[in-house]
N, C-alpha and C positions, 0 to 999 in steps of 0.2 A: 503663304509665302512670307518668310521673315522680312522685317523692315530693313531698308538699306541705311547706310550711314558712312561716315568717314572719320578718321582721326584728325584733329586740329593740331598739326605738328608744332605750330608756333606757341601752343599753350603748355607744352611740356615744362615741368618745373623740377628742380633738383636742389636739395640742401643737404649739407653734411657738417658735423662737428667731430670732436675727438672720439665720440662713441657711437653716434647714430647717423644713418643715412636715410633720407626720405625722398620720394619723387612722386609725381602724379602725371596722368595722361587724360585728355578729354576727347570724347567721341561725340560728334553731332549726328543724331539719327533722325529718320523720318517716322519713328515709332510714335503712335498716338496713345499708347497705354504702357503701363509698367511691364505687362507680360510681353509685349512686342519688344520693348527695350531690352529685357533680359534675353529674349531670343536672339537679338542682334549681338549681345555680349557673348552668347555661346558660339556664334559664327566666328568671333574673333579669338576664341580659345580662352576667354576670361571666366566663363562659367560652364558648369555641366549639371544638368538637372535643376537649374535655378540656384545652385550654390557656387560660391567663388572657388576657382581653381588656383592653387598657390604656385602660379607660374612665375618664372624669372622675368625681370624687366628686359625688354628687347635690346637696350643699349647699355644699361648700367649693371655691372656685375655685382653679385653679392646681395641684391635686394629682390624681394619677391612680392607678389600681389597679396595685400592684406584684405582689402574690402573694396566694394563698389558703392557709389551713391548715384541715385537717379535724380536729375534736376529738371523739373518741368519748365518749359519755355513759353513765351507769350503767344506763340503760334500753335500751342497745343502739343508740340512734340517734346521729346525728352533728350537731354544730354546725359551721357554717362561719364562719371569721373572715376578713374581707377587710381587707388592709393597704394603705394609701394613703400616698404621699409626693410631694414635689416634687423629689426628688433620687435616685430609683431605690434608696432605702435598703433596701427589702425585696425587691428583685429577686434571684431565685436564679440565680446564674451557673454554667454548667458550667466545670470547671477545665480549662484548656488553656494551652498555651505562648503562643499568639498569639490576639489578639482584634482583628482588623483592624490588626495591628501594635502593639497596646497590651496591657499586662498587665491581668488582670481583678481581681486581689485584691492589696491592700497594706494592711498595718497598721503604723502609726508609733508609736514610743515615744521620748521624750526623757528623759534623766536627766543627772546631773552626776557628775564624777569628780575626785578630788584627785590631784595629781602634784607632783613636785619638779623644779625647774630648778637645776642646779649652776652657780653663778657663780664663776669663778676670779678672784682678785685677788692683788696682791702688796704687801707692806709693806717699806719700806726701814728696816732695822734695823742696829744696830751688831753686827758679827761679827768674831771673832778668826780671822784666816787666816794661814797660813804655807806657804812652799814646802817640799816634802819635804826633811827633813834640815836645815832652816834655823830657827834660833831667834834672837830671840824672835818670837812671833806679832805680826802687825800688825792693828790694829783698823781696819776699813773699814765704810762704809755699803753693805750688800748687800741686794738684793731677795730677800725670803723669800716663797715661794708659800703661799697659803691658799685656802680654798674656802668659799663661803657657799651654803646651800641655800635656795631661794626657794619657798615653798609657793604653789601655783596651783590654781585650780578652773575647769573648763570643761565643755563639753557633750558628752554621748555621744548619738549618734543610732542607733536600731535600727529596721530595717524588715524586716517579715516578709512574704514573698510565697509564692505557690503557682504555680510555673511549669510544672506537670505533672511528669513523671518525668525526673530529670536523667540525662544521658548522661556518659560518661567525658570527652568534650570539654567539656561544661558545667563539670564539676568542675575540670578542668584550667584552664579560663579563670578561674574564681573564685580558685583557688590562685595563679594568676599575677598577680592584682591585690593580693595581700596585701602590706601595708607600702608601698603606693603612695598618693600624694596625689591626691585627686579634687577637682574644683571643680564643684559643682552649678550648673546654669544659673540657679537661683533664689537662689544664695548668693554673697556676695563672698569668703567664707573658704575656706581649703583644709582638707579633712577627710582624716585618715589612715584608710584602710581597714584594719580590725583583723582581722576574721574573717567567714567565711560558713559557718555550720553548717547541716547538712542533717538533717532529721528525716523518715524515710520514713513515709508514711501508709498506702499500699496499693500495689498493683502499677502504678498509673497516676499516682500523685500523691506529691510530696514537698513539705514546707515548708522553705523556706530563710530563715534569719535572718541578715541582714547587719548589721554593726556598724562605725561610724566614730567617731573621736574628733577633736574640734576643739582647736586650739592657736592662739590669736590673737597669740602673741608678746608682746614687751614694747616699749613706746614711750617709756620714760623711767623714771628712778629715782624712787621715792617719797622723801620727805624723811628718813624714818628710816634709809635706806640711805646717801644721799649728799646731805647738807644743802647743800653748796656745791661747785661745779665751776668753779674759776678757769680751768683749762685744758681747754677743751672737746675738744680733739683727743686728749688722753691721759686725761681724767677724773682729773686730779691735784688733791688738796687736802691741806692740812696739818691734822693732828688731834693735838693735844697733843705736837707736836714730831716726829711720825713721818709720813713721806710715804707715801700709799697710792695705788696705781694700779688703776683698774677698767677693764673692757672697755667698748666702746661700748655705750651704754644701749639702743640700738635693736636688739632681737633679732627677726629675722623669724619668722613662724609655723613651728613644727616644726624650728627650728634650735637647736643647742647652742653655748654659748661654749666656746672652747678657749684655753689659754695655754701658751706655751713660754718657758722661761727663755732668756736671751740666750746665744748661742754664745760671746760674748766673756767670759763669766764672771759671777759674782754681782753685779757692779757695772753690768753692761749692762742696758738697759731691756728688760723682758719683751715678748714679742710676743703680741698677742691676735688671734683670728680667730673666725669663725662657720662652723659646718659643719652641713649637713642630711644625715642618713643615709638619707633616703628619696628614691625616684624620683617625679617628677611624671608623672602620666598623666591630665590634666585630665578627659577624657571617658571614661575607662576604665570607669566604672560603667554607661555606656549599653549596653555589650555583655553585661553580666552577666544571667543568666537571671532574668526576672520584673521587671526594673527599667525596661524600655522603656515609655514612655508613662504613667508614674505621676506626672509633674509635678515631678520633682526639679530 
């Protein structure tokens, strides 16, 4: 004969925000074993054959039963807690590498990081130069290289997944994407894949933590750096009698500025260019274990 019990109506809870609704119900039973408690749950229409039935909440529309938990009491009996949601929030998933082609578990975290961009520039200054063995020295206006560090702050994205147990091929694939630029389908920016660390859980499960960094580049000088730019092609301006030359203000994401002094000597105009040390692989993240189907 199944154990008896009753619902504690005063323990019902309900919470909602703009996207999710959750609720819970508690049943106090006379069951002295988990098997008896599950039998009681079946009499209440909460389980069938020991498995949860996705029934609707009796009072709250739009939410269904996700899971049950059995809580032992001091007198040896069990309480049953029924968890409901409109978003599968309490559904207990088995860990596996595929779930109809989609990953089952993903935890996101965003933070910020500080970094520095080195901006080369040159200043035309008076310099004394002379040919070997020739005196006196001649004063000329020569380009002298300098460097300015620009402090930047941007976003770090970390995603933790559980793709099952990684194989050597999986680890090789992750390593192959290191220092590559990915472009998520939901983002307009390029993200530098920094690392994929693996934490073994047991013989069948690993946790993999992926990390990317964003760099949106630079679209122009702030007034404190370059108040006037009379010559847009060279970024020349006159400051207290000295001519300064800057690189092009538009630095693409994940690019560095470079400067080379002219081969014609110190009086020749320096050459600026931009260089990206990373390889683009826009969709590379889609093949990494655990990232398929999580909505990136």
